[in-house]
Backbone as CSV, one residue per row, in Angstrom:
resi,resn,N_x,N_y,N_z,CA_x,CA_y,CA_z,C_x,C_y,C_z
1,UNK,117.783,110.901,87.055,116.577,111.632,86.646,115.545,111.575,87.778
2,UNK,115.038,112.688,88.154,114.035,112.721,89.210,112.683,112.282,88.669
3,UNK,111.999,111.392,89.407,110.683,110.933,89.003,109.727,111.207,90.150
4,UNK,108.894,112.196,89.984,107.983,112.558,91.053,106.596,112.037,90.748
5,UNK,105.999,111.377,91.737,104.659,110.844,91.550,103.652,111.971,91.481
6,UNK,102.656,111.806,90.613,101.675,112.852,90.381,100.274,112.294,90.578
7,UNK,99.524,112.834,91.528,98.161,112.407,91.778,97.247,113.038,90.761
8,UNK,96.484,112.206,90.070,95.693,112.709,88.955,94.361,113.299,89.304
9,UNK,93.454,112.516,90.007,92.063,112.950,90.103,91.535,113.066,91.523
10,UNK,92.409,113.125,92.512,91.948,113.297,93.882,91.533,112.017,94.576
11,UNK,91.756,110.870,93.975,91.347,109.610,94.585,91.974,109.431,95.959
12,UNK,93.231,109.723,96.077,93.905,109.548,97.352,93.297,110.439,98.424
13,UNK,92.928,111.663,98.054,92.326,112.561,99.021,91.004,112.012,99.531
14,UNK,90.198,111.446,98.660,88.923,110.897,99.097,89.149,109.728,100.042
15,UNK,90.175,108.920,99.784,90.494,107.825,100.692,90.876,108.362,102.066
16,UNK,91.661,109.439,102.074,92.071,110.028,103.343,90.865,110.555,104.100
17,UNK,89.927,111.217,103.399,88.729,111.710,104.058,87.932,110.557,104.670
18,UNK,87.827,109.444,103.966,87.120,108.280,104.503,87.788,107.787,105.779
19,UNK,89.127,107.741,105.759,89.854,107.288,106.935,89.632,108.231,108.116
20,UNK,89.610,109.539,107.843,89.379,110.503,108.911,87.990,110.334,109.516
21,UNK,86.993,110.070,108.661,85.646,109.851,109.167,85.601,108.637,110.079
22,UNK,86.296,107.572,109.704,86.333,106.379,110.532,87.008,106.676,111.870
23,UNK,88.073,107.496,111.840,88.761,107.839,113.076,87.859,108.641,114.006
24,UNK,87.052,109.545,113.431,86.123,110.332,114.245,85.114,109.415,114.916
25,UNK,84.572,108.449,114.156,83.613,107.512,114.737,84.261,106.714,115.867
26,UNK,85.480,106.252,115.638,86.181,105.473,116.651,86.434,106.298,117.902
27,UNK,86.763,107.580,117.725,87.020,108.444,118.875,85.760,108.647,119.701
28,UNK,84.608,108.798,119.058,83.355,108.932,119.796,83.082,107.694,120.640
29,UNK,83.296,106.509,120.062,83.092,105.272,120.794,84.073,105.166,121.959
30,UNK,85.298,105.603,121.753,86.299,105.536,122.817,85.895,106.377,124.005
31,UNK,85.411,107.609,123.736,85.015,108.497,124.824,83.855,107.920,125.622
32,UNK,82.895,107.303,124.924,81.757,106.713,125.616,82.202,105.554,126.489
33,UNK,83.137,104.759,125.982,83.633,103.625,126.750,84.378,104.087,127.998
34,UNK,85.160,105.137,127.875,85.880,105.657,129.032,84.914,106.153,130.098
35,UNK,83.783,106.668,129.674,82.776,107.168,130.614,82.188,106.027,131.438
36,UNK,81.999,104.867,130.812,81.373,103.735,131.481,82.384,102.795,132.122
37,UNK,83.639,102.928,131.807,84.628,102.004,132.341,85.028,100.981,131.305
38,UNK,86.095,100.250,131.565,86.690,99.378,130.551,85.787,98.234,130.121
39,UNK,85.695,97.154,130.907,84.917,95.982,130.482,83.442,96.316,130.359
40,UNK,82.892,97.037,131.339,81.483,97.414,131.286,81.221,98.310,130.090
41,UNK,82.205,99.133,129.740,82.029,100.042,128.616,81.821,99.307,127.310
42,UNK,82.555,98.230,127.096,82.397,97.474,125.859,80.997,96.893,125.772
43,UNK,80.495,96.319,126.888,79.144,95.763,126.902,78.122,96.850,126.635
44,UNK,78.297,98.008,127.279,77.351,99.105,127.097,77.356,99.596,125.660
45,UNK,78.529,99.638,125.061,78.615,100.088,123.674,77.848,99.169,122.745
46,UNK,78.036,97.869,122.901,77.360,96.913,122.031,75.858,96.991,122.220
47,UNK,75.410,97.093,123.486,73.979,97.172,123.758,73.385,98.455,123.204
48,UNK,74.100,99.563,123.372,73.587,100.851,122.907,73.562,100.917,121.390
49,UNK,74.511,100.251,120.755,74.597,100.333,119.305,73.542,99.489,118.609
50,UNK,73.027,98.437,119.280,72.012,97.590,118.674,72.533,96.933,117.421
51,UNK,71.843,97.160,116.308,72.248,96.552,115.044,73.616,97.046,114.610
52,UNK,74.014,98.199,115.104,75.332,98.727,114.740,76.383,98.393,115.768
53,UNK,76.176,97.304,116.501,77.103,96.937,117.565,78.518,96.674,117.096
54,UNK,78.677,96.437,115.802,80.020,96.201,115.267,80.941,97.373,115.516
55,UNK,80.353,98.561,115.781,81.188,99.735,116.026,81.977,99.585,117.319
56,UNK,81.425,98.804,118.259,82.185,98.529,119.472,83.476,97.797,119.162
57,UNK,83.387,96.895,118.219,84.589,96.183,117.780,85.554,97.120,117.087
58,UNK,85.007,98.067,116.328,85.853,99.053,115.671,86.609,99.873,116.706
59,UNK,85.916,100.194,117.802,86.583,100.938,118.873,87.733,100.117,119.444
60,UNK,87.469,98.843,119.689,88.509,97.970,120.225,89.706,97.918,119.277
61,UNK,89.415,97.817,117.997,90.494,97.788,117.013,91.292,99.087,117.019
62,UNK,90.593,100.212,117.220,91.294,101.496,117.236,92.247,101.578,118.419
63,UNK,91.825,100.977,119.558,92.721,100.944,120.719,93.959,100.107,120.403
64,UNK,93.751,99.015,119.690,94.869,98.149,119.335,95.845,98.840,118.384
65,UNK,95.322,99.773,117.587,96.177,100.434,116.588,96.950,101.618,117.164
66,UNK,96.638,102.024,118.396,97.298,103.200,118.968,98.806,102.998,119.069
67,UNK,99.221,101.813,119.486,100.649,101.556,119.617,101.336,101.610,118.258
68,UNK,100.685,101.017,117.258,101.257,101.055,115.909,101.367,102.487,115.413
69,UNK,100.352,103.302,115.703,100.373,104.697,115.271,101.529,105.445,115.921
70,UNK,101.709,105.232,117.224,102.786,105.917,117.938,104.153,105.510,117.394
71,UNK,104.340,104.220,117.153,105.611,103.743,116.616,105.860,104.282,115.211
72,UNK,104.787,104.326,114.417,104.923,104.826,113.048,105.337,106.294,113.049
73,UNK,104.677,107.107,113.867,105.004,108.531,113.914,106.403,108.762,114.468
74,UNK,106.762,108.018,115.490,108.097,108.155,116.075,109.180,107.817,115.051
75,UNK,108.977,106.744,114.314,109.960,106.334,113.316,109.985,107.294,112.132
76,UNK,108.822,107.839,111.782,108.767,108.824,110.698,109.571,110.061,111.059
77,UNK,109.442,110.514,112.298,110.222,111.683,112.745,111.716,111.368,112.711
78,UNK,112.069,110.171,113.146,113.484,109.784,113.135,114.037,109.761,111.710
79,UNK,113.213,109.339,110.765,113.661,109.266,109.371,113.903,110.638,108.770
80,UNK,113.283,111.660,109.340,113.428,113.017,108.822,114.627,113.749,109.407
81,UNK,115.285,113.158,110.391,116.411,113.818,111.037,117.655,113.767,110.153
82,UNK,118.483,114.820,110.196,119.733,114.805,109.423,120.608,113.626,109.841
83,UNK,121.183,112.971,108.869,122.055,111.845,109.164,121.338,110.552,109.492
84,UNK,120.035,110.509,109.296,119.284,109.290,109.593,119.778,108.140,108.718
85,UNK,119.860,106.955,109.298,120.347,105.775,108.577,119.170,105.062,107.912
86,UNK,119.070,105.102,106.585,117.914,104.503,105.918,117.809,103.000,106.125
87,UNK,118.930,102.304,106.242,118.884,100.854,106.435,118.247,100.501,107.775
88,UNK,118.692,101.187,108.829,118.152,100.927,110.164,116.680,101.283,110.240
89,UNK,116.330,102.449,109.702,114.944,102.900,109.776,114.040,102.068,108.873
90,UNK,114.571,101.622,107.757,113.789,100.737,106.904,113.432,99.454,107.626
91,UNK,114.381,98.917,108.387,114.113,97.706,109.151,113.102,97.972,110.265
92,UNK,113.176,99.148,110.878,112.205,99.488,111.924,110.801,99.579,111.360
93,UNK,110.653,100.186,110.191,109.331,100.242,109.561,108.849,98.837,109.192
94,UNK,109.753,97.983,108.746,109.369,96.608,108.414,108.883,95.871,109.655
95,UNK,109.515,96.118,110.789,109.088,95.496,112.038,107.720,96.010,112.466
96,UNK,107.488,97.313,112.282,106.166,97.872,112.589,105.109,97.199,111.729
97,UNK,105.415,97.040,110.455,104.455,96.438,109.527,104.099,95.015,109.921
98,UNK,105.045,94.299,110.501,104.813,92.887,110.815,103.739,92.690,111.871
99,UNK,103.496,93.716,112.717,102.497,93.549,113.767,101.417,94.600,113.788
100,UNK,101.364,95.444,112.764,100.410,96.556,112.752,99.094,96.155,112.100
101,UNK,98.002,96.858,112.437,96.731,96.654,111.732,96.878,97.022,110.262
102,UNK,95.864,96.688,109.474,95.963,96.794,108.019,96.465,98.147,107.522
103,UNK,95.843,99.249,107.976,96.200,100.567,107.463,97.651,100.924,107.715
104,UNK,98.085,100.771,108.973,99.468,101.106,109.301,100.437,100.092,108.717
105,UNK,99.993,98.849,108.536,100.867,97.868,107.894,101.207,98.307,106.473
106,UNK,100.203,98.787,105.753,100.436,99.246,104.382,101.390,100.428,104.354
107,UNK,101.119,101.434,105.193,101.968,102.626,105.214,103.393,102.285,105.635
108,UNK,103.526,101.415,106.641,104.860,101.048,107.116,105.630,100.271,106.051
109,UNK,104.941,99.414,105.317,105.607,98.687,104.232,106.107,99.642,103.152
110,UNK,105.287,100.625,102.810,105.695,101.589,101.788,106.914,102.386,102.240
111,UNK,106.904,102.817,103.512,108.057,103.562,104.027,109.288,102.670,104.089
112,UNK,109.099,101.430,104.535,110.226,100.496,104.623,110.834,100.259,103.247
113,UNK,109.990,100.089,102.245,110.484,99.842,100.889,111.303,101.017,100.381
114,UNK,110.792,102.230,100.573,111.501,103.414,100.097,112.861,103.554,100.775
115,UNK,112.911,103.298,102.077,114.166,103.437,102.812,115.151,102.331,102.443
116,UNK,114.650,101.127,102.241,115.541,100.039,101.839,116.120,100.299,100.445
117,UNK,115.298,100.867,99.560,115.809,101.228,98.237,116.889,102.295,98.359
118,UNK,116.650,103.268,99.231,117.642,104.329,99.448,118.945,103.765,99.998
119,UNK,118.822,102.725,100.827,120.007,102.110,101.425,120.720,101.160,100.470
120,UNK,120.136,100.930,99.300,120.769,100.068,98.315,120.278,98.639,98.303
121,UNK,119.320,98.312,99.172,118.776,96.955,99.211,117.554,96.897,98.300
122,UNK,117.805,96.916,97.009,116.701,96.997,96.049,115.839,95.742,96.049
123,UNK,116.443,94.587,96.246,115.671,93.344,96.240,114.622,93.351,97.348
124,UNK,115.027,93.783,98.542,114.079,93.843,99.657,113.004,94.882,99.393
125,UNK,113.396,96.007,98.810,112.425,97.058,98.501,111.397,96.569,97.494
126,UNK,111.852,95.908,96.442,110.931,95.395,95.428,109.977,94.371,96.029
127,UNK,110.480,93.546,96.944,109.630,92.541,97.584,108.537,93.203,98.419
128,UNK,108.868,94.274,99.114,107.879,94.983,99.925,106.844,95.679,99.050
129,UNK,107.280,96.338,97.994,106.313,96.979,97.093,105.393,95.935,96.468
130,UNK,105.956,94.791,96.120,105.137,93.736,95.532,104.130,93.208,96.546
131,UNK,104.539,93.108,97.805,103.630,92.631,98.851,102.435,93.565,99.005
132,UNK,102.687,94.869,98.981,101.583,95.835,99.082,100.695,95.748,97.844
133,UNK,101.307,95.655,96.685,100.545,95.605,95.437,99.626,94.391,95.378
134,UNK,100.027,93.298,96.036,99.241,92.067,96.004,98.330,91.911,97.218
135,UNK,98.323,92.877,98.115,97.560,92.769,99.365,96.128,93.250,99.161
136,UNK,95.126,92.372,99.202,93.739,92.802,98.986,93.207,93.705,100.087
137,UNK,93.879,93.721,101.246,93.428,94.563,102.347,93.960,95.993,102.241
138,UNK,94.912,96.218,101.377,95.429,97.576,101.162,94.487,98.321,100.229
139,UNK,94.342,99.619,100.432,93.495,100.418,99.560,94.005,100.393,98.127
140,UNK,93.087,100.547,97.186,93.472,100.465,95.772,94.536,101.489,95.408
141,UNK,94.392,102.709,95.934,95.357,103.750,95.578,96.756,103.381,96.057
142,UNK,96.856,102.671,97.201,98.154,102.262,97.718,98.697,101.059,96.950
143,UNK,97.809,100.144,96.564,98.255,99.005,95.756,98.829,99.488,94.424
144,UNK,98.143,100.447,93.823,98.618,100.957,92.535,99.900,101.769,92.698
145,UNK,100.005,102.497,93.796,101.254,103.211,94.070,102.403,102.221,94.220
146,UNK,102.162,101.132,94.950,103.206,100.126,95.142,103.617,99.503,93.810
147,UNK,102.655,99.242,92.938,102.985,98.698,91.616,103.834,99.676,90.817
148,UNK,103.467,100.956,90.898,104.231,101.974,90.178,105.657,102.057,90.703
149,UNK,105.816,102.027,92.023,107.152,102.081,92.602,107.957,100.836,92.237
150,UNK,107.287,99.698,92.157,107.969,98.462,91.737,108.517,98.622,90.323
151,UNK,107.712,99.198,89.441,108.159,99.411,88.060,109.300,100.421,88.016
152,UNK,109.148,101.541,88.717,110.179,102.577,88.714,111.534,102.035,89.160
153,UNK,111.506,101.263,90.246,112.760,100.805,90.830,113.261,99.498,90.235
154,UNK,112.404,98.833,89.459,112.829,97.619,88.789,113.087,97.819,87.314
155,UNK,113.073,99.068,86.875,113.186,99.370,85.451,114.453,98.805,84.830
156,UNK,115.535,98.808,85.576,116.816,98.356,85.029,117.104,96.881,85.290
157,UNK,116.252,96.220,86.089,116.586,94.853,86.494,115.502,93.823,86.216
158,UNK,114.252,94.236,86.175,113.165,93.268,86.040,112.832,92.979,84.580
159,UNK,112.144,91.865,84.371,111.731,91.464,83.031,110.850,92.534,82.401
160,UNK,111.130,92.883,81.156,110.387,93.974,80.519,108.914,93.628,80.315
161,UNK,108.622,92.358,80.087,107.227,91.958,79.954,106.464,92.166,81.243
162,UNK,107.098,91.812,82.373,106.467,92.014,83.675,106.288,93.502,83.968
163,UNK,107.296,94.298,83.620,107.196,95.743,83.821,106.031,96.321,83.025
164,UNK,105.925,95.924,81.771,104.868,96.455,80.906,103.486,96.064,81.408
165,UNK,103.344,94.813,81.841,102.033,94.359,82.300,101.640,94.995,83.621
166,UNK,102.622,95.338,84.449,102.317,95.957,85.739,101.929,97.420,85.576
167,UNK,102.566,98.118,84.631,102.329,99.558,84.522,101.125,99.889,83.652
168,UNK,100.770,99.016,82.728,99.676,99.317,81.794,98.356,99.661,82.483
169,UNK,97.908,98.900,83.499,96.628,99.228,84.133,96.642,100.539,84.918
170,UNK,97.828,101.066,85.189,97.944,102.288,85.993,97.825,103.554,85.162
171,UNK,97.800,103.429,83.852,97.880,104.602,82.977,96.534,105.037,82.417
172,UNK,95.450,104.427,82.881,94.124,104.772,82.383,93.726,106.200,82.706
173,UNK,92.704,106.692,82.015,92.326,108.109,82.089,91.961,108.566,83.494
174,UNK,91.418,107.691,84.328,90.966,108.104,85.653,91.817,107.525,86.775
175,UNK,92.952,106.990,86.447,93.831,106.425,87.460,94.626,107.532,88.153
176,UNK,94.784,107.451,89.481,95.419,108.549,90.220,96.885,108.774,89.888
177,UNK,97.614,107.720,89.507,99.040,107.866,89.226,99.330,107.797,87.723
178,UNK,98.343,108.148,86.907,98.433,107.892,85.468,99.588,108.619,84.776
179,UNK,99.893,109.841,85.185,100.939,110.583,84.477,102.307,109.931,84.671
180,UNK,102.617,109.568,85.907,103.885,108.884,86.156,103.888,107.513,85.504
181,UNK,102.734,106.849,85.483,102.642,105.539,84.834,102.893,105.658,83.332
182,UNK,102.370,106.709,82.718,102.592,106.913,81.287,104.071,107.172,80.996
183,UNK,104.716,107.916,81.866,106.155,108.128,81.700,106.901,106.796,81.789
184,UNK,106.507,105.966,82.756,107.142,104.660,82.889,106.881,103.781,81.667
185,UNK,105.683,103.881,81.089,105.399,103.121,79.869,106.381,103.480,78.754
186,UNK,106.672,104.761,78.631,107.637,105.185,77.626,109.023,104.628,77.894
187,UNK,109.436,104.631,79.159,110.759,104.122,79.506,110.843,102.608,79.335
188,UNK,109.750,101.911,79.666,109.731,100.462,79.457,109.821,100.145,77.964
189,UNK,109.063,100.884,77.153,109.122,100.680,75.702,110.534,100.922,75.177
190,UNK,111.199,101.935,75.729,112.570,102.236,75.308,113.501,101.085,75.657
191,UNK,113.324,100.527,76.848,114.165,99.396,77.245,113.883,98.166,76.382
192,UNK,112.662,98.043,75.895,112.306,96.931,75.012,112.807,97.136,73.583
193,UNK,113.407,98.304,73.340,113.898,98.597,72.005,112.850,99.170,71.074
194,UNK,111.687,99.532,71.627,110.597,100.086,70.829,110.698,101.616,70.826
195,UNK,111.653,102.100,70.073,111.968,103.530,70.072,110.795,104.381,69.603
196,UNK,110.133,103.980,68.527,109.009,104.767,68.003,107.858,104.814,69.006
197,UNK,107.574,103.679,69.623,106.489,103.627,70.609,106.814,104.513,71.802
198,UNK,108.063,104.486,72.241,108.481,105.323,73.360,108.336,106.800,73.005
199,UNK,108.767,107.176,71.801,108.671,108.574,71.386,107.218,109.037,71.355
200,UNK,106.327,108.212,70.820,104.912,108.578,70.757,104.321,108.745,72.157
201,UNK,104.726,107.875,73.058,104.231,107.966,74.436,104.676,109.269,75.083
202,UNK,105.940,109.622,74.912,106.452,110.861,75.494,105.827,112.092,74.825
203,UNK,105.613,112.032,73.530,104.989,113.156,72.830,103.562,113.388,73.326
204,UNK,102.817,112.305,73.505,101.445,112.426,73.990,101.417,113.002,75.399
205,UNK,102.346,112.567,76.233,102.410,113.070,77.600,102.808,114.540,77.618
206,UNK,103.750,114.924,76.778,104.187,116.320,76.708,103.066,117.236,76.239
207,UNK,102.166,116.717,75.410,101.068,117.525,74.873,99.842,117.547,75.772
208,UNK,99.840,116.752,76.821,98.682,116.648,77.715,98.665,117.836,78.672
209,UNK,97.744,118.758,78.458,97.693,119.978,79.266,97.223,119.725,80.689
210,UNK,96.688,118.550,80.961,96.259,118.236,82.325,97.393,117.655,83.162
211,UNK,98.492,117.296,82.529,99.628,116.727,83.250,100.443,117.836,83.913
212,UNK,101.126,117.551,85.017,101.980,118.546,85.670,103.059,119.053,84.716
213,UNK,103.369,120.333,84.815,104.275,120.956,83.862,105.670,120.338,83.887
214,UNK,106.176,120.050,85.069,107.510,119.472,85.147,107.607,118.139,84.438
215,UNK,106.573,117.331,84.577,106.568,116.037,83.911,106.440,116.207,82.404
216,UNK,105.619,117.177,81.973,105.479,117.454,80.537,106.809,117.898,79.938
217,UNK,107.521,118.746,80.648,108.815,119.219,80.152,109.798,118.063,80.000
218,UNK,109.817,117.180,80.987,110.720,116.038,80.922,110.349,115.114,79.759
219,UNK,109.046,114.893,79.572,108.593,114.047,78.465,108.981,114.656,77.119
220,UNK,108.881,115.987,77.025,109.254,116.659,75.776,110.739,116.471,75.476
221,UNK,111.577,116.554,76.505,113.017,116.361,76.300,113.321,114.923,75.868
222,UNK,112.625,113.976,76.490,112.826,112.575,76.121,112.391,112.320,74.681
223,UNK,111.238,112.888,74.306,110.745,112.715,72.934,111.717,113.323,71.928
224,UNK,112.230,114.515,72.252,113.169,115.182,71.347,114.446,114.366,71.177
225,UNK,114.873,113.727,72.249,116.081,112.919,72.176,115.926,111.665,71.338
226,UNK,114.676,111.283,71.076,114.413,110.082,70.279,114.074,110.401,68.831
227,UNK,114.103,111.660,68.462,113.817,112.049,67.078,114.933,111.569,66.149
228,UNK,114.534,111.241,64.914,115.525,110.873,63.914,115.887,109.403,63.941
């Protein structure tokens, strides 16, 4: 059964816009530093920034992240090629994550987990998703995505109580992954033997006009299969 993640309220987009704004600021600082020279440029940046001198440090951090960015993009392109080996590429993303700054570490872990799951190494994938979900430095939308992926891929193997407790906070009215989380709640309830609860969950999701149509159709089929 295909399970496609559904972004609910644009939270992820706002996070991306924030990241782009930070990149623009970092690029401005980089250009100024190049104008003044390397070591002298850093001193000039801090002096010019005054109370906002921390931006000089942000520039330095952006320079440090360039290598991680290049490796991430290179590996992403390789993963899209026909015949790409998910096991090898999953390990490459894991290696990138081990030395990357916070943002790229999170993205690389998510890619590594997905590829390891595709390669059949579910235990390693679950461990990576759990690491992102528990990482306070990862953005909330990514932590919640990692929790959702942990539930999706652990549905047949993990403790049902743990699955239920992990997915419940993701299904709130303003949560970005709420529709997929609600579907997972129904499947977890079904695995727990709570047939009526699962049917009600799927019926509510099928009737939700704000949910994506494909997900509503699937929920309706699941609910119908539990009738009687």
